BAZATI-105484 format. One record per residue (C-alpha): z, x, y; residue in one letter. Coordinates in steps of 0.02 Angstrom, whole numbers, padded with zeros to 5 digits, always signed. Layout:
BAZATI-105484
ZXYA ...
END
This chain:
BAZATI-105484
+00221+00918-00364M +00081+00838-00474F +00052+00707-00598L -00077+00747-00742G -00151+00612-00848S -00316+00640-00946G -00452+00681-00834F -00346+00677-00660F -00224+00769-00576M -00137+00677-00443L -00045+00787-00301F +00091+00730-00194L +00109+00851-00032K +00262+00825+00072V +00272+00868+00244R +00451+00926+00291I +00522+00944+00458S +00636+01097+00512C +00796+00991+00455Y +00730+00933+00284G +00679+00763+00339M +00528+00678+00260L +00393+00659+00386R +00231+00619+00286E +00152+00596+00115Y -00030+00661+00073T -00106+00596-00093L -00246+00706-00157L -00340+00639-00319I -00446+00805-00395I -00544+00759-00540P -00548+00941-00609C -00419+01041-00691F -00502+01213-00634S -00535+01259-00438C -00646+01395-00508I -00777+01259-00552S -00774+01188-00381C -00810+01334-00281G -00908+01313-00107N -00919+01130-00148W -01038+01152-00284K -00917+01073-00438G -01016+01009-00591Y -00880+00911-00676T -00930+00732-00690A -00836+00599-00584A -00783+00434-00654I -00889+00288-00596S -00810+00149-00694F -00642+00146-00768R -00593+00039-00915A -00420+00016-00868T -00478-00070-00699E -00592-00177-00791A -00445-00237-00903L -00342-00250-00761L -00455-00362-00667N -00474-00467-00837Y -00289-00491-00846M -00260-00551-00666E -00406-00681-00668A -00366-00746-00846Q -00175-00777-00794Y -00242-00859-00636L -00356-00979-00729L -00230-01000-00872S -00063-00980-00791K -00012-00918-00964N +00025-00733-01005V -00016-00760-01191S -00180-00827-01152S -00344-00739-01192G -00323-00551-01217K -00201-00518-01077I -00078-00438-01188L -00182-00356-01302E -00258-00249-01141Y -00100-00246-01057W -00022-00161-01199R -00168-00035-01213A -00151+00000-01043I +00028+00057-01071R +00002+00141-01230E -00147+00247-01138A -00003+00297-01007A +00104+00361-01150G +00243+00201-01153F +00324+00198-01311A +00448+00057-01397G +00491-00093-01288N +00407-00003-01139A +00239-00046-01211V +00284-00250-01219D +00242-00328-01037P +00348-00468-01107L +00505-00361-01109V +00461-00312-00919T +00430-00490-00868I +00597-00553-00940A +00694-00414-00840A +00618-00444-00675T +00715-00517-00538D +00611-00564-00398M +00750-00572-00269T +00748-00385-00288K +00568-00358-00256E +00578-00408-00079T +00527-00247-00010L +00358-00244-00120D +00211-00317-00014W +00123-00361-00182G +00260-00484-00212A +00204-00597-00075Y +00062-00721-00038S +00030-00818+00116G +00217-00767+00180G +00304-00821+00028Q +00400-00729-00100L +00313-00743-00265L +00415-00868-00398S +00317-00818-00552D +00370-00640-00618P +00222-00628-00733A +00100-00638-00598L +00196-00520-00496F +00201-00406-00657N +00015-00398-00668I +00005-00356-00472R +00135-00226-00506R +00033-00136-00661E -00127-00134-00537R -00003-00034-00418R +00059+00090-00543C -00098+00118-00621E -00218+00124-00483L -00104+00217-00362M -00191+00333-00246G -00362+00273-00292E -00390+00170-00123G -00369-00006-00206R -00203-00056-00135R -00273-00122+00040W -00403-00223-00033M -00273-00309-00168D -00144-00326-00021L -00283-00420+00077T -00353-00537-00038R -00181-00584-00108W -00137-00614+00087R +00028-00518+00065S +00053-00478+00223L +00092-00628+00325D +00289-00610+00312Q +00274-00445+00428L +00233-00572+00571K +00428-00621+00585T +00501-00490+00485S +00437-00327+00523P +00437-00185+00388Y +00530-00023+00415H +00481+00119+00314V +00644+00193+00248E +00672+00371+00148G +00822+00436+00081I +01007+00374+00106H +01079+00509+00237L +01228+00416+00342W +01377+00363+00267G +01362+00496+00114T +01386+00689+00075P +01222+00726+00158F +01285+00686+00340E +01424+00804+00315E +01299+00947+00253H +01180+00922+00400Y +01305+00879+00533Q +01178+00794+00666F +01238+00788+00844T +01235+00637+00928A +01086+00710+01026N +00990+00746+00881Q +00978+00556+00847Y +00985+00474+01007N +00805+00407+01000G +00721+00535+01128S +00581+00636+01124N +00695+00777+01049S +00770+00689+00924A +00754+00757+00743V +00818+00610+00640V +00842+00405+00647S +01003+00336+00708S +01143+00272+00597P +01148+00117+00709Q +00973+00075+00640L +00993+00107+00444S +01102+00220+00331E +00927+00252+00254Y +00813+00374+00349I +00679+00293+00455R +00551+00428+00480P +00440+00317+00606H +00587+00269+00712E +00655+00433+00758V +00573+00433+00934N +00613+00262+00997M +00539+00282+01167T +00382+00185+01223S +00249+00288+01151G +00298+00245+00970N +00201+00110+00917L +00310+00071+00765V +00473+00099+00849R +00519-00076+00804D +00446-00079+00623G +00269-00143+00548Y +00209-00301+00601T +00049-00401+00572W -00098-00483+00651T -00188-00622+00554M -00355-00568+00595A -00336-00399+00509H -00367-00481+00346Y -00545-00455+00398L -00637-00341+00498Q -00726-00416+00649P -00923-00417+00648L -00993-00292+00777P -01063-00377+00947I -01223-00279+00909K -01256-00382+00771Q -01242-00543+00861F -01376-00473+00997L -01487-00409+00870L -01500-00576+00771T -01504-00677+00938S -01667-00760+00985S -01669-00673+01146D -01570-00522+01099H -01457-00551+01238E -01340-00703+01210S -01198-00683+01085V -01195-00884+01065E -01385-00889+01004L -01358-00788+00859S -01331-00876+00686P -01191-00775+00643L -01009-00820+00662Y -00866-00712+00694Q -00734-00683+00587N -00574-00796+00602P -00465-00736+00750Y -00581-00616+00820W -00667-00627+00974P -00862-00630+01004T -00832-00521+01174E -00822-00334+01166A -00661-00229+01189N -00548-00368+01172L -00399-00380+01050P -00376-00505+00905A -00342-00691+00969E -00195-00709+00816K 
END
């Protein structure tokens, strides 16, 4: 399937197992409507380097963090412009309607709804973040946003379980008629167990020790930043041999010895 808007086409490829269960999503953004013009990687269609929408989103977030007032500056003006460009109409164009309808207790599965391990209590800030998530989908910005918002602390104590369709306890269960051996968590299992969740957990089908995410996705604080390579410490050290003589300092929770894991 694809979503087309203006210059870009967004293709969503879904890999399916032999039983029709979701296994993987692959996002492809193609800045061209004609494959003919891209033959042999010699395309001549111009690529977008700067997006006005991204600039507007940056302004909205910065202005709101500064003022704590969604009506300040040009936040609402820019917000409405973004939605109108996306084809919104009527009340859907008005961000205030969306904010008023937001119940933060129902947004607990959105990582962008957190900062420092705490669920946001400000629906306006959350909706500005969510607008970024929707508008910049598939463009490689999400990780940057989640790390700068410090939106992953909660995974340390509450691992995240990826879930798909509602299978168990529904007519789908009767349709597929899985046997116990097909959801026993072994290497040959084809579907996650109903004891885990009524919803399909695509990464918890095989529950053997080789599956590193069988207990859900967790988090390590060090991963908010990348470690500086040990080589850089040696290159900048006065004797080019001693890490401690380098003027550089390692990012938090990363060791200054090679081949060691994060400390926290």
